[in-house]
N, C-alpha and C positions, 0 to 999 in steps of 0.2 A: 627234317632229317637229313644229313649230309649222304652221298652216296657218290661210287666211285662209277666215271662211265668210261669205257674204253673209246682211245681218241680215233679209231676210225669210225665209229658211229659220228651219224650227225645229232646235234645238242636238241633239236627239234624233230620230231617227226611230221611229216607233209603227204597229204594223200597225194602220191603220183604211184603210179602202174606202168603206162606206156613208157617202152624203152627208147622211142624216138617222139616222144609228144614235143609240144614244142611250149614257150614262155606262152600265161595266160594269165590276164589281170587278177583271178583268182590265186593262183600260184604264188604272183609276186608278193600279195599281199597277205601272206604264208610265211615268206621268208623272215629269218632273223635279221634283226639289225646289230652288230657287230661293234661295242664300243671299250677302249681299252680301259682300264681304272691305272693302272699302272705296273710297273715290276717291284718285286720284293727287294727288300736292302740290299741282297748280295746278288742280283739279278739272275736266280736260278728260277723263278716262278713268275708267270703274268698271271694277273688280276683283271677278268673281263668282265662286261655286262653284256646281255643278249637281249634285246627286245623282241617280242613276239607280238605282232599285231593280233587283238582280238575282234573281229569285225562283227560277232555278234554283240559286245559290250562297246565296241566304237573306240576301244582303247587300245595302250600300248603295254602291255606286263613286262616287266624286267627279272633275270634272271643272273645271278650272279656265281661266275666257275673260276676255279684257278687250273691252271696248266703250266707244267714244265717248258722250260724256255727251247725244250727240242719236240714241243708236241706229242711228246707220248703216254701223259698220265692227265687226265681231266678229272676234276673232283667240284661238283656242284657244292655251292656254299650257302648258308644263311644269310652273311653278310660277308664283307671287308676287312672289317674294323680290326685294326694291330696290325696287317699283314703289310700292311705300305706306309713309309714315312708320310705322317702329315706335313705337308711343306705351309700349313698355316701353324703351327707351332712354332713358338719362339723356340732359336738353338738350347736355350735353359730350362724349357720346357714348362716356363712358368706362366705364359701368356697366349694367347689364341686369337687369330686374325678370324673374322665372319664380315659377311655384310647382311645388311638391314633396312628396312624402308622407314624413312625418316620424315614425318609430317611437317613441312617448315612453311609453306604459305598456306595462307585461306583463300579457297579456290571455288571449294562448293558453297553452294546457298545455305547450305545447314552448317558450315563453317562463320560464314560471315553474320548468320541472322539465326543464332540456338533457338530460337522460339517457334521457326519455322523448320522442323525437324523432317518433314514429308517433302521438301522441295528437293526437286532434280535440277539444278541449276549450277553451270560451271560459268565463272566470271573471270577473264583475262585482262590482261592491260598490256600484253606482248604475246610475239609468236611462242614456237615451242609450248603449244597448248597440246598438243598430243605427238606422238612418236610411232612410227611403227606400226601397233595394232592398238595403242592405250591412250586414253586419255588422261593429260596430267590433272591429277587431283589435288596438288601441292605436294607431292611426296616424290622424295628422292632416296636414292640407294644410296648407303654412305656406307663405308668401313670402319670397323668397330675393333678394338683390343678389350677383350676380357681377361682381368687377373682369376686363375684360374682357381689361386687360393681366397679372396676375397670374394670372387664374382663381380667384382665392380668392372662396367664397361664403361669405355672411352670414346664417345664420337671423335674420329680424325678431322672430318669436316665440321666439327663444332656447329650444327645448324646450320650450315649454310644451303642457300640452293643450288646446288650443283651434284653431281653424279659422279659415285665412283662405289661400284665397276660402270661403266658407260652403258649408258641405256641403246640401244633395247640387249642388245646379246655381251656384254660383259659379264664376267664371271672372274672366278681367282686368278684367273691370269692377270687382272688387273694388280694386284698387289701383292707384295713380297717382303719378306722378312730381310732386312741386312744382315750378313754372318755375324755382327757383334753383338744382334738381339737387343741393341740401343735405340735403333729405331726401326721406321716401316716406310717403304716407298710405296706410293700408289699413283695411280694414272687419274687424271681430272681434265674437263674443261671447265674450266673456270669463268665462265660467261654464263650470263642468263639470259632468257625470253629470248629476244628478238635477236640479239648478238651472238645465242647459242645455236640457233637456227640456220645462221648465214656465215659459221666457221666449222674448220676442221682443227682447229687449236689445241688438241689435248696436250699436256705436261705431265713429267713426271715430279711428283712431291714427295719430298722427306719429313716425315714427322718424327721427334726427336721426344721418347717416350719420358726421358728425364725433365727436359728444360719444357715442354708441351709446345714445342714451338714448330713451323711448318716453312720449310724452303723449295722456292722452286728450282727444280735441276736444270731445266732445259727450255728457260725462260727465252733464249736466243732464237732458237727454233720455231717458225711460224705454223709449221703443220701438223700431222699426226707425230706424238711420242706414244709408244705403246710396248707393251709384253716385256717388263722389264724382269731381268734376272741376274744373276751375281756368278762369273767363273769360279771355279775351283779355286782361283787363286784371289776370288774376293773383288775382282773390277765388274762394276755396274754394266748393264749391257742390255739394249734395247734396240726396238725397231722404229724407224723412223722417215717420215716424210717430208720433204721440205717446204712444200706450198699451201698456204692457207687456203681452204674451199676444195682443193683437188683429192678428192679419196681416193683416186687410183692412180696417184702419183706413184713412181719407184719409191718400193719399200726397200731400205737399206740396214744393214745390222752395224749398230755404234757399240764401239767398246769404249768407256771412259776408264783409263791406263795414268796413273800419276799425274791425276789433272788433267789429262791430254785428251778428247775424243776422238779416236781413229775411226774412220769408217772402212767397214773392211772390204764392203762390196762396192765401194762409188765408182772405180773401173771397170767393173762388169755391168756389161748390157743386159740386163734384166732387172728382176723386181723378186723380193723374197717372200715366201708365205707364211713359215714358222722357223725355228730355229731351237738348236738343242747344243749345248758346249759338251765336248768329250771328257772323259773323266778327269785326263791329265791337263787338261785346261791349254794344250797346246793346239788344237782347232775347233772351229765350229762347224757344226753339220747343220743344214739347213734344207727346206723344201723349196722348189720352185717350177713355174712352166718353161717349158723347152719344147716347140715343135710339137704342138699338140699333144704334150703330155704332162705330168709333173713327176720330176726327179730328184733324189737325195744329190745333195752336193756337198762339198767341203770346202774349206777356206781355211787357212792356218793363220796363227796368230803371233805376230814378231812382235808385238809391244811396241818399244821405240828404238829398235836395232835397225839395221838398212837394209834387212833383209826382206826381197819384195812380197807382197800380198799376192797369193795364187789362189784363184778360183779354181776348183775342179767336180767337173760331173762324174759322180761315183756310178749310180745306176742308169741303166738306156733300156728299152724295151717298149713294148706294146700294152702299157698299163699306167696307171698312176698310181704315184707312192705319193700319198696322202698325209701323213703324218708321221711324226719320231714319238717313239713309248720310252726308249733310253736304250743302254748297254746292257750287254749280257758278254764278258770276256771279249772276245773282238770281233762281235756281231750287235748288229745295229736292229732294234726291233720295230718295226714300221708295220703302218697299214697300207692296204693295198688293193687296189680296184681297176677292174677293166670293163669294155664294152659288156661281156658277159658275165661278168660276177661281181656281185654286192661286198662291202666291205669285209676283207679277213687280214689277220695279222701273221705276217711272216718276220723271220730273223733273216739278215743278210749278213754274209761273212766277207770281210771285208779284206780279207787275204784270199778266199778262192773265189771270190767274185760271184757268188752264187745265194741265192733264197730257198730259203725253207717255210714250208708254210708251216705254221702253228696250231693256228686254229682252223676248224672245220664245219663251221657251223650249216653252213649250205651246200656241203658237199654230195649228200645224198640225192636232193631236190635238183642239182647242175646234171649230176649222172645221168639224170632219166629225159634229158631233154635235149633235141638238136641245139646245137649254137651257133648264131651267127658270126660270117664271115664278113671281114671287112677291106676297102681296098684303100691306098693312099694315093691320091694325084695330086702334083703340082702343075697348076695352072696359071698362066700368065693372063695378070688382071690388065685392063685398059690404060693403064700409064707404065706398062711395061715389069710390073713387080709379081715375085713368085708367090703365090699363094696356096698353102695346103688343105687340100679338099679330102674329108672324109666319105667316102661312100660304105656304108654298112648295106649287106644283100641280107635277104630272108634266109632262115634255116634250111637246110634241102634246096639249096639256089640250083636251077635250072636255067643256064645261058642261053637256050634256045626259047626261053620263055621271054615275054614283055611284062614288065610289072609297075605297078601305078607306082610314081616317086615320090617323096614328100621333100621340099628343101625346107632346113633345120635352122630357125633364125637365132641365132645365141642373143641372150641377154646382157644385162651389164651396165652400159655398152661395154665395158672394160673388164668385163670377165674371160678368164680362160675356156676354151673348147678344148678339152681334152680326154682322155679315157675313162669320165666320170661311169657311175652306175646313181642313175637316178629312179626313186620310185613313183615318181610322176611321169617326166620327159626320159620313159625309157626306150632305146635305140633297142635293145633287145625285143621289147614287147611291140615296139612299131615293126619290125623287120618278122616277127612270127606270125602278124596279122596280116602280111604278106605285101608289106610297103618296103621301096627301097629307100635309104635315106640320105639324102647331100646335106653333108653337115661342111660348110665353108668355114675356115680359119680367118676371117676376112678382116679388113685393117681395124683396129681397136683392141686386137686380144694379144695380152700378154704372153710371151714366150718364143717371141720373133724379134725380141730387139725393142729398147724404148721409144724408137722412132714410130715403127709399126703400129705398137700400142697407143701410141699418144694421138695417133692419125686422124682417130674419130672425133675427137673434143673439137667442138664448134663445126662440123661438117657431118653430121648426124646423116642427111640424106644426100648425101655428096658421092664420094668414090664409092663409098659402104656399099651403095645400092646398086653400082655398075660391078662390085663383087659380087653380090648376091646371083646377077644376071647371069654373071661369067660362068660362075660356077655352074647352077644349073643347065647353061646350055651348052657347057662341054662335058658334062656327064650326060648330058641327053640324046649324044652322038651316040652313046653305048647303045648295041641293039638290043639289048635285054630292057630298055628303059620305054615305058609305053609316053610319047611326047602327048598324045590326049588324055593321059589322065595324071596330071602335074598338081600338086597342091603347095602351099607355103604355110609355114606354121611356126609359134614361136610366143614366149610371154616377156613380160616388161620391156626392154628395148628391143626384144625380138617381136614383141607386140606391134610395137610403133613401127618395127619394121615390114610386117604382114598389113598393116592401115595404109602406109608407104606404098609398098610394091601394089597393092589392089590399084592403084592410081596410074602406076607406068608401066606394068609389066605387057602391054599389049597382049592382051589374051594367051600368055604363056600357060597360065594357072587355070582350074578348074573349081579349083576349092582353097578357101582361107580358113585358118582358124589361129584367134588373137588369144592369150590369156594375160587379162592384168596389163592390157598395154596402154602406149603413152599416145593418144588421140589427137589432143587439141594442146595446143604447146602453152596458149594463151591462159586457158583455166588452169593447166596442170602448174603453172608458175606459182598461182595465187592458191592452191591446195596442198602442193606436198609439203610434208613436214620439214625435209631437208632442203633448205631453201639454197644452201651453199653449191647444191649438185648442178641445179639450172644457172645459177650464176658463172659458174665455172664451164660448163660445157655448152651453153648458149652463148656466150659473153657475158649476159646481165640479165636486166628486167625488160620486158616487150617495150616499157614505154621510153625507151633510152636509143630505138631503132632508129631514131633520125640522124643521133650520131653517133652511132656505132656498129660498123657495116658487118661484125659478126652476128650482133643482136638482130640487126635487118635480115641477113641472110638466114638464120635459124626460124626465125617467127613468120617470116613474109616469103619463103621460098622453100623450107623444108618441113613446114607444118602440114602433115596429114589432111589436116580439114580443107585446106586449099586444091587435094587431088578428089574429093569428094564424086564432086560430077564427073569422073570416068569411071567410077566404081561400076562394075555390072559383073560380078562374080559372087556365088554364094560364100558368106561368112557367117561362122561360127565364134561368139564372142561368150568369155568365162570371165568374170570377175569377182574378186570376194568385197564382201563387204564393211571388214575390218582393216581394209589395205590402206593405209594412209600414207604409203608412199607414190604408189599411183592410184589416187582415189576412185572410188567406184562413179565418178560422173564422165570420167573420161571413158569407160567399157557402155554406161549408158547413151553417151551422145553418139558414139560410134553407131551402136545399134539403132538409134534413131535415123542416123543419115541413109544407114541401109533399108533399113523399115519405108522410110517415108519415101524413098526411091523407088520402093519395089522391089529390091531385091531380096531373093532367098536369103533369110538369116534367121539366127537363133541366138538367143542370150541365155547363159546358164548362168544364174546369181546363186553364190554362196556366201550368203549374212554371216554368217560366223566364222569364215577363213578370211586370213590378212592375205599377204602376195604370194604366200604359199597355200598348198592345201596338205592338211597334217590332219585331219580325221579319219582314219580307215573307210568308215561307210561312205564321207562327202567325196573321198579320193576313188572311191570304187563307181561312184556316179558319174563322177568326171572322166573316166577312162572309157566307162560305158557311152557316154554320149560324145565324146571325142570320136571313136571307132564306127561309130552310128552315123554321124555325119559325115565321114569320109566315104563310108558303101553308100549313103545317100548319093553325093556330091561327086565323087569319082569312078 
């Protein structure tokens, strides 16, 4: 049954009572996770979902809501059917796009030997035998067109061994209708096996419904081509990276106008996360990292005239604008987070330059807890550069006290460190447990120019390690930092950083925590599923060390296994059993290295988790072990 809710009320009831309580792991896992579905066609209503963790059932349950864009009237819905224009429906309403798994290759033992139905065997002749957290069983995601009248389905990839949407995270943003309704544009990396694992060369393909022919629209570009859309004037638009194998390359907005590809962001010193055309087709709005946040930008579209292309930053502040939902009159509807607040939906008035909060899912919870404050420090690196460092302080911070302090090492290695709100690496929760967090925007992070972003490639253990130590040393000069209780924590490349720092920190730290960290670059090269990544970041394969100086430096100078003899500090290691990006052996090797040297260490194995921790009960165990370890060692 539908019911009306007052906008001033929280969507979910939380068990909070004390006016000045702090964030806890239990409260964190009661917060609602807001995800916009879209705006109604007139732009007057927002449809959104709220994921509510159910710890007892170990699931996340979803509810759907409708709210006016002024945020004043909320209604719970049974579903959102018919409320939002279906982008997968053809312009004439006769066809619909969808994605389905198609069995293409005989990989399983029972596929090859039907008489052996109970066999559990996979047979591979090339790489791409697993990806992210899934073994390749010979099935591929394909785009289909369904004739809604005859129910006839057409596989646009014609039983080929290629993915569209792209594995592992692609969705319907990977395909779209041409405005004419006569063709479909889709993203695919039409490479198979080992070639697939060593390349990032996705292209945009156009499938003609009448001729049933497919044309590669971006064949000349060798890097990623993704997120195809059309402008209100019918111009194909997409995001593009230039270099094959470089997954963190500068991402630009390309518009194909009158047969000419116009790069709207070529001269801008940054990288684009996502974009949306304005309703009048005169501008493109996009999200991008800048100075430790992600913000809303605009770029004008001049067509083929001599009018200059100009990128402007639209929003600014201590928050992240994380996505663009759409437009309502002169307002842009966006999602937003900050260190103290999970995702909510806001409108941003382009004239008044003001935000208005539309959803209020977690207001009741946050109103009763003390928030963390943070400082921004610009410190000088060992090579004379300026680096932004976030310092997050405990709620009810007392400058006369001394606090244990954690150096946070971001992953990626080229992921931005911004005003994000994580349900695992949650700075609000860490600060509430009584820790100061030092989070440096060390080199390798976007938002400070392309040169700074690219500086980490082929130099994982170089100046970036100086950046970490400079950050903790500078903040440790503050009187509130207890220099005798410092720890370092991180995941993925952040885990690599922890393993590396453990060998060079010269007794700065008393505790280390690594989650799914890279430990042995040799075995990592042979077991990670996206081989293009170490090929680019390390410079190539370890067996090329004699002829390639970048490879030699990576594997024989910047490999954490070479520093194990210097380890002398307690270490907690988390690792997921289904992590194929940084496989389980990395954590196992690190744990063995610590144990066999008599170093206090603990291994928390999560057999059902991948590179992340997604199940509520597993996440609560993770956080319990995390803080338990810190209490033991700091």
